[in-house]
N, C-alpha and C positions, 0 to 999 in steps of 0.2 A: 868376511870381505872377498871380493873376487880380486882378480888380477885386475880386469877392468874397472871395477869401484874404486880400486885404488888411482890407477891411472886416470881417472876423471877427478877425483878428488884431488890429486897433485896439479889439476890444471888454473890455470891463470882465471879470474871472472871472466875476462873477455875469450878466451878459448872455450870456455864452458859455453857460454853464450851463444858462440860460432857453432859449435856441435850442435844444440839444440836449434837454431833456425835450421842447419841442414837438414836436420830429422824431421822438422816441420815442413820443409820443402819437399822433401822425400814420401811424406805422408799425403800433403796434397796434391801429388802426381800420380798416387795410384788410382787406378780406375775405380769408380764405386758400382753398385750392386748395379745389375742392369733393371732397368724401369720396365713393368709390364703396363701394355697398352690394350685398348679396348680392339679386340678382333673388327675387321671390316665386313665379313662376311658370316653368315650360317652354312651349316651343313654338317655332314659328318666331322669331327673332330678327334685328334688322337686322345690318348687317355695319357693322366701322369703315372708317373712311376708306381705311387700308390696304388690309383686306379687299377692299374695292370696288373699287379698282385693280386688285389682282392675279386677283380674279375676272374682270373685264372683262376683260385680257390674256388670261387662260385662252381665254375664249370667242373670242376672235378667233385665236386658236391652238391649238385642242383637240389633246391626242396630243403637247404640243410639251414638252420634259422640262426647260427651261432655267430655271423654277422651282424644282426641285427643289434640296432641300436634302440631299447625300448625306456621310454618314462610314463610315469603314472602320476599326476597331480592333484590334488585335493585342494575344492574351493569351496570351503565354509560361509558360503555368502549368496544372495539372490543374483542368480550371475545373468548377465544380458547375454542369451545364446547368439543372437543376430549379430553383436558384436564381436564376438569371439568368431565367429564364421568369417566375418569381413577382414580380421586381423589376420587371418590363414591366409585368406586368399590373398592379400597384400604382400605377406610375406612370400608365397610362391610366385608371384609377380616378380618380386625385387631379387630373389634368388634362383636364378637358372639351374642350379645344382638339384634344386627340388622338383624341374622339370626334365630332367634328363634321363635318358635310356641308354642299355648300352648294348650294342649289337656289333654284328662281325659284317665288314664292308672291304671286299678284296682279300678276303681271309684274314683280315687284321680286327681286331675290336677295336671299336670306334664309340664315342658318345652324342647323341643326337638330343640337341635340346629343342622340345617341343615348345609351341607356342602357349600362352596362358590361357587357361581354360576356367571355368567355375568350379568351383573345389567346396564339395559339399560336406558337410560334418555330422556324420551321423550320429543322433541322438538314440540311445537306449535306456528307457524309462524302468527303473527299478522300484519305484515308489509304491507300487502295489504289494510286494512282497512284504512280509512281516517283517517287521524292524532287525530283527534278530538274524535275518536270513539275507538282508543286502550288502552287509560289507563282504560276507561269502560268496556270491554271486558276484559281485565287482572283482574281489580277487580272481576268480577262476575266469572271467571275461579276460582281464588285464593277463592272465597268462597265456590264455586263447589266442591274444592278438599277439604276442611278443614272440610265439612260438610259429607264426605263420610266416612260410617263406616268401619271397619275394622274385618275382619274374623279372630278372634287369632288362629284358631285350624289351618286353610289353609294357613295364612301366604300371602305375606309377612304383616310385622308389621311398614313397611315405604315405604312411596310412595316419587316419586320426579316426578316436570315435569318443563320444561325451556320454558318460552314464550318471543317469540322473538319479540321486538316492532319495532325495524331497527336494522342496523347493527352494532349500537353502545351503543343499549340502549336494557335490557333483564332484566326478573324478573326470579330468582329461586323461585320455591315452594318446601317445604319440610315439610311432616307431617307424624308424629308417634305417636304411641300409646302411653300413659303413663306409660304402664307395664312394656316399655324398655327404658325409658327416665325420666328426671325431667330437671328443669332449668340449672340446674349446668351442666350436661352432655349435653344437647343442646348447650349452649354455649363452651364446651371442645370440640364438633363434628365442629363446624364451624370454631374454632382455625386451627384444624387440616387441615381439607378441605380447607382454607386459605392456610397453608403451604405446602400441598400437589400439590395445582393447580400450585402455584408459581414456586415449581419445576421441575413438568411434564410438565410445557408449556416452559419451560429453557432447556427440553431435561434432566433433572437429576433425579436422581434415590429419592425414598423417604427418605426424612431425620428424620423422626420419628423413634424410636426404637421401638422393637417389643414390646407388653405388657407382664408381667411376670405372672398376673392371670388374669380370667374375670369375669364377674358379676355370672353367673352360678355358678362359684367355692365359690362365697360368700354365696348362697343358701344351699350348702350343709353342 
């Protein structure tokens, strides 16, 4: 027991209650975290600290895919390709970071959010290959996709491919640059993709609420 603990233990119940009350009042008077609000205008925006670091590293080694975040997901069921493509378009509309390019304005790095546009899902049909060759070709294409670099200034910073092994087996490839994602956000993206795919495959509307703020708002 420390000296402070002993002194508190020796207090009368009234004094201990008074001390607790003063501690509660002091905590209540502390300023809370600053609330992020939606920005009023579009245009070139500053980068967050993490984005500045990744942008700088990309400039040092342009064409290096080291900061690619790649995922390969296998679907073993008859896939509704149009519903998946629609779900991807909705995710790109919802998340400005997936429509962001990183340019130099006035000698400084800035991010520019492009308006939503049609997002096409390329489908590569491997079903004509011998069955024993399909998995190997899918692995080769996944590796090729994961190693392809991004041009942060031209964009986009996200790519997708859909590999058809047969009518009931598909491999979905998603590659993004780490400047717009991390492990947590990739997991969230797949959660949203699953919810949107299910809704659109059943002919329903998006079940997801609009986002109150976007990642570029955080950087302001």
